[in-house]
C-alpha positions as CSV (number, residue, x, y, z in Angstrom):
1,M,-35.4,-59.8,-41.2
2,L,-34.2,-61.1,-44.6
3,H,-34.5,-64.7,-43.6
4,K,-38.3,-64.2,-43.4
5,L,-38.2,-63.4,-47.2
6,Y,-36.2,-66.5,-48.2
7,A,-39.2,-69.0,-48.2
8,P,-41.6,-67.0,-50.4
9,A,-38.7,-65.9,-52.8
10,C,-37.5,-69.5,-53.2
11,A,-41.0,-70.8,-53.9
12,G,-41.6,-68.1,-56.5
13,L,-38.4,-68.8,-58.3
14,F,-39.1,-72.5,-58.4
15,I,-42.6,-72.0,-59.8
16,C,-41.4,-69.6,-62.5
17,G,-38.5,-71.9,-63.4
18,A,-40.9,-74.9,-63.8
19,I,-43.3,-72.9,-66.0
20,A,-40.4,-71.8,-68.2
21,A,-39.0,-75.3,-68.4
22,I,-42.4,-76.7,-69.4
23,G,-42.7,-74.0,-72.0
24,S,-39.3,-74.6,-73.5
25,L,-39.9,-78.4,-73.8
26,S,-43.4,-78.0,-75.4
27,G,-43.8,-78.3,-79.2
28,Y,-44.7,-74.7,-79.6
29,F,-41.3,-73.8,-80.9
30,N,-40.9,-76.9,-83.3
31,S,-41.3,-76.7,-87.2
32,R,-45.0,-77.3,-88.3
33,L,-46.9,-78.3,-91.4
34,A,-49.8,-76.0,-92.3
35,Y,-52.5,-77.1,-94.8
36,C,-56.1,-76.7,-95.7
37,D,-58.3,-79.6,-95.0
38,A,-60.7,-80.1,-98.0
39,A,-62.8,-82.5,-96.1
40,T,-64.6,-79.4,-94.7
41,N,-66.4,-76.9,-96.8
42,P,-65.0,-74.4,-96.8
43,C,-61.6,-76.0,-96.0
44,T,-60.1,-75.4,-92.6
45,R,-56.5,-74.3,-92.0
46,V,-54.7,-76.9,-89.8
47,A,-51.1,-77.0,-88.3
48,I,-49.5,-80.2,-87.4
49,S,-45.9,-81.5,-86.6
50,V,-43.8,-82.1,-89.7
51,D,-43.2,-85.6,-88.4
52,V,-46.9,-86.4,-88.9
53,A,-48.2,-87.3,-92.4
54,P,-50.9,-85.0,-93.6
55,P,-54.3,-86.6,-94.7
56,K,-55.1,-87.1,-98.4
57,T,-57.6,-84.3,-98.2
58,A,-54.8,-81.8,-97.4
59,Q,-54.4,-78.9,-99.9
60,D,-52.0,-76.0,-100.1
61,A,-49.5,-77.6,-97.6
62,I,-46.6,-75.3,-96.5
63,V,-43.9,-75.8,-93.8
64,L,-43.7,-73.3,-90.9
65,A,-40.1,-73.0,-89.6
66,G,-39.5,-73.5,-85.8
67,N,-37.9,-70.9,-83.3
68,G,-34.9,-72.7,-81.9
69,K,-33.4,-69.5,-80.4
70,M,-36.5,-68.8,-78.4
71,R,-36.6,-72.4,-77.1
72,L,-33.0,-72.0,-76.0
73,S,-33.5,-68.7,-74.3
74,L,-36.6,-69.9,-72.4
75,G,-34.6,-73.0,-71.4
76,L,-31.8,-70.8,-70.1
77,V,-34.3,-68.7,-68.2
78,A,-35.8,-71.8,-66.6
79,M,-32.3,-73.0,-65.6
80,A,-31.5,-69.6,-64.1
81,L,-34.7,-69.5,-62.1
82,L,-34.3,-73.0,-60.8
83,A,-30.7,-72.3,-59.9
84,G,-31.7,-69.1,-58.1
85,G,-34.4,-71.0,-56.2
86,Y,-31.8,-73.6,-55.2
87,V,-29.4,-70.9,-53.9
88,I,-32.0,-69.1,-51.9
89,S,-33.3,-72.4,-50.4
90,G,-29.7,-73.0,-49.3
91,L,-29.6,-69.6,-47.6
92,E,-32.9,-70.4,-45.9
93,V,-31.5,-73.6,-44.6
94,E,-28.4,-71.9,-43.3
95,G,-30.5,-69.2,-41.7
96,L,-32.7,-71.7,-40.0
97,A,-29.7,-73.6,-38.8
98,A,-28.2,-70.4,-37.4
99,I,-31.4,-69.5,-35.6
100,A,-31.7,-73.0,-34.2
101,K,-28.0,-72.8,-33.0
102,Q,-28.7,-69.4,-31.4
103,E,-31.8,-70.7,-29.6
104,E,-29.8,-73.7,-28.4
105,T,-27.1,-71.3,-27.1
106,D,-29.7,-69.0,-25.5
107,A,-31.3,-72.0,-23.8
108,F,-27.9,-73.2,-22.5
109,L,-27.1,-69.8,-21.1
110,E,-30.5,-69.4,-19.6
111,E,-30.1,-72.8,-18.0
112,K,-26.8,-71.8,-16.6
113,R,-28.2,-68.4,-15.3
114,Q,-31.1,-70.2,-13.6
115,A,-28.6,-72.6,-12.0
116,I,-26.5,-69.7,-10.7
117,L,-29.6,-67.9,-9.4
118,A,-30.9,-71.1,-7.7
119,D,-27.4,-71.6,-6.2
120,E,-27.4,-68.0,-4.9
121,E,-30.9,-68.3,-3.5
122,E,-30.0,-71.6,-1.8
123,K,-27.0,-69.9,-0.2
124,K,-29.2,-67.0,0.9
125,L,-31.7,-69.4,2.4
126,V,-29.0,-71.3,4.2
127,L,-27.4,-68.1,5.6
128,S,-30.8,-66.8,6.6
129,S,-31.8,-70.0,8.4
130,D,-28.5,-70.2,10.1
131,I,-28.8,-66.6,11.3
132,R,-32.3,-67.2,12.6
133,F,-31.3,-70.4,14.3
134,K,-28.4,-68.8,16.0
135,D,-30.6,-65.9,17.1
136,F,-33.3,-68.2,18.4
137,E,-30.7,-70.4,20.2
138,Q,-29.1,-67.3,21.8
139,Q,-32.5,-66.0,22.9
140,L,-33.4,-69.4,24.3
141,L,-30.1,-69.5,26.3
142,D,-30.6,-65.9,27.5
143,G,-34.2,-66.6,28.6
144,Y,-33.1,-69.8,30.4
145,A,-30.3,-68.0,32.1
146,M,-32.5,-65.1,33.2
147,L,-35.2,-67.5,34.5
148,L,-32.6,-69.5,36.4
149,L,-31.1,-66.5,38.1
150,E,-34.6,-65.1,38.8
151,N,-35.6,-68.4,40.6
152,N,-32.2,-68.9,42.2
153,P,-30.6,-65.5,43.0
154,E,-27.9,-67.2,45.1
155,L,-26.4,-68.6,41.9
156,A,-25.3,-65.1,40.8
157,E,-23.3,-64.7,44.0
158,Q,-21.7,-68.2,43.5
159,I,-20.7,-67.4,39.9
160,L,-19.1,-64.1,40.9
161,A,-17.4,-65.8,43.8
162,E,-15.9,-68.6,41.6
163,K,-14.6,-66.1,39.0
164,P,-13.3,-63.1,41.0
165,S,-10.9,-62.2,38.2
166,V,-13.6,-61.5,35.7
167,Q,-14.5,-57.9,35.7
168,I,-18.1,-57.1,34.6
169,E,-17.8,-53.6,33.2
170,T,-21.0,-51.6,32.7
171,Q,-21.2,-48.9,30.1
172,T,-22.8,-45.7,30.9
173,V,-24.5,-44.3,27.8
174,E,-24.7,-40.6,27.4
175,T,-28.0,-39.1,26.2
176,T,-26.4,-38.7,22.8
177,T,-25.4,-42.4,22.9
178,T,-22.0,-41.3,21.7
179,L,-19.7,-43.9,23.4
180,T,-16.0,-44.4,22.8
181,P,-15.9,-46.5,19.6
182,A,-14.0,-49.8,19.7
183,T,-10.8,-49.9,17.8
184,T,-11.0,-52.0,14.6
185,T,-8.2,-53.1,12.3
186,S,-10.3,-53.5,9.2
187,D,-13.3,-51.8,7.6
188,Q,-14.9,-55.2,7.0
189,D,-17.5,-56.4,9.4
190,S,-19.3,-59.7,9.9
191,P,-22.7,-59.9,8.2
192,D,-24.1,-62.1,11.0
193,P,-26.6,-60.5,13.4
194,I,-25.4,-59.6,16.9
195,Q,-25.2,-62.6,19.3
196,D,-25.4,-62.2,23.1
197,S,-22.7,-64.3,24.7
198,S,-24.0,-64.1,28.3
199,P,-26.7,-62.4,30.5
200,I,-26.1,-58.6,30.4
201,V,-25.6,-56.6,33.6
202,V,-26.6,-53.0,33.3
203,N,-26.2,-50.1,35.7
204,S,-28.9,-47.9,37.1
205,N,-28.2,-45.0,34.8
206,A,-28.4,-47.0,31.6
207,L,-32.2,-47.0,31.3
208,S,-32.6,-43.2,31.7
209,S,-29.8,-42.7,29.2
210,F,-31.4,-45.0,26.6
211,V,-34.8,-43.4,27.1
212,A,-33.2,-39.9,26.7
213,A,-31.6,-41.1,23.5
214,G,-34.9,-42.5,22.3
215,S,-36.6,-39.2,23.0
216,R,-33.9,-37.3,21.2
217,A,-34.3,-39.5,18.2
218,I,-38.1,-38.9,18.1
219,D,-37.5,-35.1,18.5
220,G,-35.0,-35.3,15.6
221,L,-37.6,-36.9,13.4
222,V,-40.1,-34.1,14.1
223,D,-37.5,-31.3,13.4
224,T,-36.2,-32.6,10.1
225,S,-37.5,-31.9,6.7
226,Q,-36.1,-35.2,5.3
227,S,-38.2,-38.1,4.4
228,L,-38.6,-40.8,7.0
229,I,-38.7,-44.6,6.7
230,F,-40.2,-46.5,9.7
231,L,-39.2,-50.1,9.6
232,G,-40.5,-52.7,12.1
233,T,-42.4,-55.9,12.5
234,P,-46.1,-55.8,13.5
235,G,-46.5,-54.9,17.1
236,A,-43.2,-53.1,17.4
237,G,-45.0,-49.7,17.8
238,K,-43.9,-48.0,14.6
239,S,-47.5,-46.8,13.9
240,V,-47.5,-45.0,17.3
241,S,-44.1,-43.5,16.6
242,L,-45.2,-42.3,13.2
243,G,-48.4,-41.0,14.6
244,V,-46.6,-39.1,17.3
245,V,-44.2,-37.5,14.8
246,V,-47.1,-36.5,12.6
247,G,-49.1,-35.2,15.5
248,R,-46.3,-33.1,16.8
249,K,-45.8,-31.6,13.3
250,K,-49.6,-30.8,13.3
251,K,-49.4,-29.3,16.7
252,R,-46.4,-27.1,15.8
253,F,-47.6,-25.9,12.4
254,G,-51.4,-26.1,12.8
255,D,-53.4,-25.9,9.6
256,R,-50.2,-24.7,7.7
257,V,-48.9,-28.2,7.4
258,R,-50.5,-30.1,4.6
259,L,-51.0,-33.8,5.3
260,F,-51.7,-36.5,2.8
261,A,-51.9,-40.2,3.3
262,I,-52.2,-43.4,1.2
263,A,-53.0,-46.3,3.4
264,M,-54.7,-49.7,3.5
265,K,-56.8,-49.0,6.6
266,N,-59.3,-46.4,7.5
267,D,-57.0,-44.3,9.7
268,G,-57.0,-40.5,10.2
269,F,-53.3,-39.5,10.4
270,S,-53.9,-36.2,12.3
271,G,-56.6,-35.0,9.9
272,A,-54.7,-35.9,6.7
273,K,-56.4,-36.3,3.3
274,V,-56.5,-40.1,3.1
275,G,-56.9,-42.5,0.3
276,R,-57.1,-46.3,0.7
277,L,-55.3,-48.1,-2.1
278,N,-57.3,-51.2,-1.6
279,A,-60.6,-49.2,-1.9
280,D,-60.0,-46.6,-4.6
281,S,-56.7,-46.4,-6.4
282,N,-57.8,-43.4,-8.4
283,V,-58.1,-41.3,-5.3
284,C,-54.7,-42.4,-4.2
285,Y,-53.1,-41.5,-7.5
286,E,-54.8,-38.1,-7.3
287,I,-53.2,-37.6,-3.9
288,L,-49.8,-38.5,-5.3
289,L,-50.2,-36.1,-8.2
290,E,-51.3,-33.3,-5.8
291,V,-48.1,-33.7,-3.8
292,I,-45.9,-33.9,-6.9
293,T,-47.6,-30.8,-8.3
294,E,-46.9,-28.9,-5.1
295,L,-43.3,-30.0,-5.1
296,R,-42.7,-28.8,-8.6
297,K,-44.5,-25.5,-7.9
298,R,-42.2,-24.9,-4.9
299,A,-39.1,-25.7,-7.0
300,A,-40.2,-23.1,-9.6
301,L,-40.5,-20.3,-7.0
302,P,-37.7,-17.6,-6.9
303,K,-35.1,-18.4,-4.3
304,S,-36.0,-15.2,-2.4
305,E,-39.6,-16.5,-1.9
306,R,-39.0,-20.2,-1.8
307,E,-37.3,-20.6,1.5
308,E,-39.8,-18.7,3.6
309,Y,-42.8,-20.2,1.9
310,C,-41.6,-23.8,2.2
311,Q,-40.4,-23.6,5.8
312,D,-43.7,-22.0,6.9
313,S,-46.0,-24.7,5.2
314,P,-44.4,-28.2,5.1
315,V,-46.1,-31.0,3.1
316,I,-46.0,-34.6,4.2
317,L,-47.1,-37.7,2.3
318,I,-47.7,-40.7,4.5
319,L,-47.5,-44.2,3.0
320,D,-48.7,-46.6,5.7
321,D,-48.2,-50.4,5.4
322,F,-46.1,-49.8,2.3
323,M,-45.2,-53.5,1.9
324,S,-48.9,-54.4,1.5
325,Q,-49.3,-51.6,-1.0
326,Q,-46.4,-52.9,-3.1
327,K,-48.0,-56.4,-3.2
328,L,-51.2,-54.8,-4.3
329,L,-49.5,-52.7,-7.0
330,S,-47.7,-55.8,-8.3
331,S,-50.8,-58.0,-8.4
332,S,-54.3,-56.8,-9.0
333,L,-53.2,-53.3,-9.9
334,S,-50.2,-54.3,-12.0
335,K,-51.9,-53.6,-15.3
336,K,-53.4,-50.3,-14.3
337,I,-52.0,-47.6,-16.6
338,V,-51.9,-43.9,-15.6
339,R,-50.7,-40.7,-17.2
340,Y,-47.7,-39.5,-15.2
341,P,-46.8,-35.8,-15.8
342,E,-43.2,-35.0,-16.8
343,E,-41.7,-31.7,-15.7
344,S,-41.8,-30.6,-19.4
345,G,-45.6,-30.8,-19.3
346,A,-45.8,-33.9,-21.4
347,F,-47.4,-37.1,-20.1
348,Q,-46.0,-40.6,-20.0
349,K,-48.2,-43.7,-19.9
350,I,-46.8,-46.0,-17.2
351,T,-48.1,-48.5,-14.7
352,L,-49.5,-47.2,-11.4
353,G,-46.6,-49.0,-9.5
354,D,-44.0,-47.3,-11.6
355,A,-45.8,-43.9,-11.1
356,F,-45.6,-44.5,-7.3
357,N,-41.9,-45.3,-7.5
358,A,-41.2,-42.3,-9.7
359,G,-43.1,-39.9,-7.5
360,M,-41.5,-41.2,-4.3
361,A,-38.0,-40.9,-5.8
362,E,-38.8,-37.3,-6.8
363,I,-39.9,-36.5,-3.3
364,I,-36.9,-38.3,-1.7
365,F,-34.3,-36.5,-3.9
366,N,-35.8,-33.1,-4.3
367,G,-38.2,-32.6,-1.3
368,R,-35.7,-31.9,1.5
369,E,-35.0,-28.3,0.6
370,L,-38.6,-27.7,-0.4
371,D,-40.1,-29.1,2.9
372,V,-41.9,-31.9,1.0
373,A,-41.4,-35.2,2.8
374,A,-42.6,-38.7,2.6
375,Y,-43.2,-40.8,5.8
376,V,-43.2,-44.5,4.9
377,G,-44.2,-47.3,7.3
378,T,-43.3,-50.8,6.3
379,Q,-43.0,-54.2,7.9
380,S,-40.1,-55.2,5.7
381,S,-36.6,-55.2,7.3
382,N,-35.0,-55.1,3.8
383,I,-34.6,-51.6,2.4
384,E,-34.0,-53.2,-1.0
385,D,-37.8,-53.8,-1.1
386,L,-38.2,-50.0,-1.3
387,K,-37.5,-49.5,-5.0
388,F,-37.3,-45.7,-4.8
389,L,-34.3,-46.3,-2.5
390,S,-32.5,-48.5,-4.9
391,S,-29.4,-46.4,-5.0
392,K,-27.0,-45.3,-2.2
393,G,-27.9,-41.7,-2.9
394,G,-31.5,-42.5,-2.3
395,R,-30.7,-44.1,1.1
396,A,-28.7,-41.0,2.0
397,G,-31.7,-38.8,1.3
398,V,-33.8,-40.4,4.1
399,I,-33.7,-41.1,7.8
400,L,-34.1,-44.7,8.6
401,M,-36.0,-45.5,11.9
402,Y,-35.9,-49.2,12.8
403,Q,-38.1,-50.3,15.7
404,A,-38.3,-53.6,17.5
405,F,-40.0,-55.0,20.5
406,R,-40.4,-58.3,22.4
407,N,-43.8,-58.5,24.0
408,T,-43.4,-61.0,26.8
409,K,-47.2,-61.1,27.6
410,K,-48.1,-62.0,24.1
411,N,-44.9,-64.0,23.5
412,Q,-44.2,-62.3,20.2
413,G,-41.7,-60.1,18.6
414,N,-37.9,-60.0,18.4
415,Y,-34.9,-57.7,17.8
416,E,-33.6,-59.3,14.7
417,I,-34.5,-56.3,12.5
418,I,-32.2,-54.0,14.5
419,S,-29.4,-56.6,14.9
420,Q,-29.3,-57.2,11.2
421,A,-29.3,-53.4,10.5
422,I,-26.3,-53.0,12.8
423,A,-24.4,-55.7,11.0
424,N,-25.4,-54.4,7.5
425,Q,-22.6,-52.3,6.0
426,H,-25.1,-51.0,3.5
427,V,-27.1,-49.4,6.3
428,I,-24.2,-48.3,8.6
429,A,-21.2,-47.9,6.3
430,D,-18.6,-46.9,8.9
431,S,-17.2,-50.0,10.7
432,K,-16.4,-48.0,13.8
433,E,-20.0,-46.7,14.0
434,R,-21.2,-50.3,13.6
435,E,-18.9,-51.4,16.4
436,R,-20.1,-48.6,18.7
437,I,-23.7,-49.5,18.2
438,R,-22.9,-53.2,18.5
439,D,-21.3,-52.6,22.0
440,V,-24.4,-51.0,23.5
441,F,-27.0,-53.2,21.7
442,P,-27.0,-56.0,24.4
443,Q,-27.8,-53.5,27.2
444,A,-30.5,-51.8,25.2
445,K,-32.1,-55.2,24.3
446,T,-32.1,-56.4,28.0
447,L,-33.7,-53.1,29.2
448,S,-36.2,-53.1,26.4
449,V,-37.4,-56.6,27.4
450,Q,-37.2,-55.8,31.1
451,E,-39.2,-52.5,30.8
452,Q,-41.4,-53.7,28.0
453,R,-40.6,-50.7,25.8
454,P,-39.7,-50.7,22.1
455,M,-36.1,-50.2,21.0
456,I,-35.3,-47.9,18.1
457,L,-32.3,-47.4,15.8
458,S,-32.4,-44.1,14.0
459,S,-30.0,-42.7,11.4
460,N,-28.9,-39.1,11.2
461,A,-27.9,-38.3,7.6
462,D,-26.3,-35.0,8.6
463,T,-23.6,-36.4,10.9
464,G,-23.4,-40.0,9.9
465,E,-24.3,-41.1,13.5
466,F,-26.9,-43.5,14.5
467,I,-29.0,-43.3,17.7
468,L,-29.8,-46.5,19.6
469,G,-32.4,-45.9,22.3
470,I,-35.5,-47.0,24.1
471,V,-38.8,-45.3,23.3
472,S,-40.8,-44.0,26.2
473,D,-44.5,-44.9,26.4
474,M,-46.1,-42.5,23.9
475,R,-49.4,-44.3,23.5
476,E,-51.3,-41.7,25.5
477,E,-49.8,-38.8,23.4
478,Y,-50.7,-40.8,20.3
479,R,-54.3,-41.2,21.5
480,E,-54.5,-37.5,22.3
481,Y,-53.6,-36.5,18.7
482,E,-56.2,-39.0,17.5
483,R,-58.7,-37.3,19.7
484,L,-57.7,-33.8,18.7
485,Y,-57.3,-34.2,14.9
486,N,-59.2,-37.4,13.9
487,S,-62.2,-37.9,16.1
488,A,-64.6,-35.4,14.8
489,D,-65.3,-32.3,12.8
490,K,-65.0,-28.9,14.4
491,A,-68.8,-28.6,14.4
492,D,-69.0,-31.7,16.7
493,I,-66.8,-30.4,19.5
494,N,-69.7,-29.0,21.5
495,F,-71.9,-31.9,20.8
496,V,-74.5,-32.5,23.6
497,W,-76.8,-35.6,23.9
498,T,-80.5,-35.3,24.4
499,I,-83.4,-37.8,24.3
500,R,-84.3,-36.5,20.9
501,K,-80.8,-37.0,19.6
502,V,-80.6,-40.5,20.9
503,S,-83.8,-41.4,19.0
504,E,-82.4,-39.8,15.9
505,F,-79.1,-41.6,16.1
506,Y,-80.7,-44.9,17.3
507,P,-84.2,-45.2,15.7
508,D,-84.5,-48.9,16.7
509,A,-83.7,-48.4,20.4
510,T,-84.5,-46.1,23.3
511,A,-82.1,-44.5,25.7
512,E,-83.3,-46.8,28.4
513,T,-82.7,-50.0,26.4
514,L,-79.2,-48.8,25.5
515,F,-78.5,-48.2,29.2
516,N,-79.8,-51.7,30.1
517,D,-77.5,-53.2,27.5
518,I,-74.6,-51.3,28.9
519,R,-75.3,-52.3,32.5
520,N,-75.5,-56.0,31.6
521,L,-72.2,-55.9,29.8
522,V,-70.5,-54.0,32.6
523,N,-71.8,-56.7,35.0
524,D,-70.2,-59.3,32.7
525,G,-66.9,-57.6,32.9
526,V,-66.8,-56.1,29.3
527,T,-64.6,-53.0,29.0
528,Q,-65.9,-49.6,28.4
529,R,-64.1,-49.3,25.0
530,E,-65.7,-52.6,23.8
531,I,-69.2,-51.5,25.0
532,I,-68.9,-48.2,23.1
533,R,-67.8,-50.0,19.9
534,T,-70.4,-52.9,20.1
535,V,-73.5,-51.4,21.7
536,L,-73.2,-47.7,20.8
537,K,-71.4,-48.5,17.5
538,C,-69.0,-45.6,17.8
539,G,-65.6,-45.5,16.2
540,E,-66.1,-48.7,14.1
541,N,-67.1,-47.0,10.9
542,K,-66.7,-43.4,9.9
543,Q,-69.8,-43.6,7.7
544,H,-71.9,-44.3,10.8
545,P,-73.8,-41.2,12.2
546,T,-72.0,-41.7,15.5
547,R,-68.6,-42.0,13.9
548,S,-66.5,-40.4,16.7
549,Y,-65.5,-42.7,19.5
550,T,-64.6,-39.7,21.8
551,V,-67.1,-37.0,20.9
552,H,-70.1,-39.3,20.5
553,G,-69.3,-42.7,22.1
554,K,-67.7,-41.7,25.4
555,T,-70.1,-38.8,25.9
556,L,-73.2,-40.9,25.3
557,F,-71.8,-43.6,27.6
558,R,-71.4,-41.0,30.4
559,W,-74.8,-39.3,29.6
560,L,-76.7,-42.6,29.9
561,I,-75.1,-43.3,33.3
562,D,-75.8,-39.8,34.5
563,N,-79.4,-40.0,33.5
564,F,-80.4,-43.6,34.2
565,D,-78.0,-45.1,36.8
566,N,-79.0,-45.3,40.4
567,G,-75.4,-45.1,41.5
568,E,-74.5,-48.8,41.4
569,L,-73.0,-48.7,37.9
570,S,-71.0,-45.5,38.6
571,A,-69.5,-47.2,41.6
572,M,-68.5,-50.3,39.6
573,L,-66.9,-48.1,36.9
574,K,-65.1,-46.1,39.5
575,D,-63.6,-49.2,41.2
576,E,-62.6,-50.4,37.7
577,E,-60.7,-47.2,37.0
578,G,-59.1,-47.3,40.4
């Protein structure tokens, strides 16, 4: 801070020294001749230098002695001030030189740091591209081999006949998926994803065993009070799995379970209190505070009351599409400041993104024993993207549920997220556990593609084991929970259509015109679901009077056919269902 004072101090000293020097060199301190000039009437007193001859009109001339000591003192003061200014200017120059040198050093270090980061990033990109290429190459070879054997089944017999010494051993997976682990000599494992070396042959019991393991994994998610992280690419089915887990919780506890959700889409989540971050961030923050307040309230209860109260009324906060939420919090909402409450009662002003991370960390670390959990759905395969799980302790406080699926009809999806998780020692720390899962992964992958069912990898923080399984088709169960808990208010359950209600709900159309529109679309091959959403406009917007797809849309569709159809349309729909 002192270097900032050098410039004004130096300038002040130089100015004062110059003034003193000028004063000492002026004639003010020399000897002078004083006289009275008779040329004026009355005469005027005048003082001139003794070196100048007075005029002839001068009278009463006297010599005034000079002050040499004062001149000397003022000269010394001037020299001292100028010297001080010179010294301080030297200090300023040295300070500026030091700052310039430090800035040069900082720039050099920053350049080196950026070079190191760029080199590391390049290495990561090279490694990632190599992994993706190898996985794609292997999938291409697998697909070609399966297609070749499918079109030419005799090749399989020829291959087996040519290599009789090769024994193809099939592994029977128990419902717990606890196989005999392979022996390893080191705790180090390759970071590369799993590569299939040849087409996998599976036995008849493997599918039922993997499905049983998948069902056990889903049941374990319902039973636990831990927070859950659902990781999977779009289309893998993680929303269905999350919805089923939440629906079963709702079915088990009824209204005693308190459900909250922060999402990006207008979903119901089994009747949860929902806020959309991209629509109203204030509502979402209120939901977060409500959950945090309940968590701290439970922690403050006496132990004798706390256990029974918490187990009887669990609280779940759902964060759906969390990766999109993080992007929003780091972009358009990055400057939004909120007052986050501390446990002491004080408030801290932080960004909304930091508040979310702080709240989630508190739920992850403290919520398990208080039956307050977070269910997070994300498309990211990297748990490092979840800032509230930045530490190993944070990852140990949650259950990770990876889900992957290859949709052959749509030609999309892969199993990279699970193969990378198996190879990641930060996800599965025990090398023997990684090897055990690695051994059964090829069978599970083959069956998942063959049966067109998602594969899951679920952690179990209590035992350190992971469950690799195949998820049974839970879409109908998911839709049932949607119908029970999201479709309509309780007052709408006994809703009955009449001509009057049709005119109230559709003032610009009649029941007969609605039926004619439906009949034309059925003849054109349009599905019933699409007709209900486009013609009857049910289920597309919860603000619409006919907001419920099931209670209003499906019942109106049936009511119009029952009252206006001559039997032709009913027969067409019956054939379509059959």
